[in-house]
N, C-alpha and C positions, 0 to 999 in steps of 0.2 A: 641825307644819308647818315645814319647813326655812326657808321665807322669813321666818317670824315670829322664829325664833331668830336669824337673820342681821341683824335690825334693830339698828342701833347702840344701845348701852346708854343713851346720852343721850336718845334718843327713847322707849325703853321706860319710862324713869323718869317720863315725862310722864303715863303711865297710872297715876296715883296715887289713893289713897283714904285717908281718915282711919280707915277700919275695918281692923283687922288682917287680913292675908292676903287683901285685896281689892286690885284694881289689879295692878301688876307686883310680883312677889316674885322677886328675882334671886339668882343664885348668890353674890352679894357677902355675903349674910348668913351667920351662923355656924351656922344650922340645918343646911344642907347645901350644899356647894359644887357639887353636881351637879344641883340642883333649880332650875327656873325655871318660874314660873307667871304666868298672866295672868287677871285677874278682869274680867268684863264684867257690870256691874250688871243690865242688862236685855237679855239676848241674844236674846229673842224680838221685840224692838222694832227695826224697820228703821233708824230714825234713830240709835239707840244703836250698832248695829253699824257703820253708815256713819261715825259720828263716830270710833269706835275705828280703823277702817281708814284714815281720813284722818289720824289722829294717827300711826299706824305708818308709813304710806306717803303722805306729803304730795304726792308727784308722781304718785300713782295706782298701782294694782296691777290687772293684768288679771283676776284672779279676783273682784274686788270691784266693778269698774265698767269 
């Protein structure tokens, strides 16, 4: 999703997790400069998805609300 990739790095870094390769994994790491991934712990839970969307787009996003 283009909109997610365009989110500023500072905001993406807030999607953090103590578990390896969960949360945001950015191209800043040495594994791959072309890889970017997002982990969402409970994607089937509405509140979890809503919290993630609010974290990425604090001013709202038309696809999520």
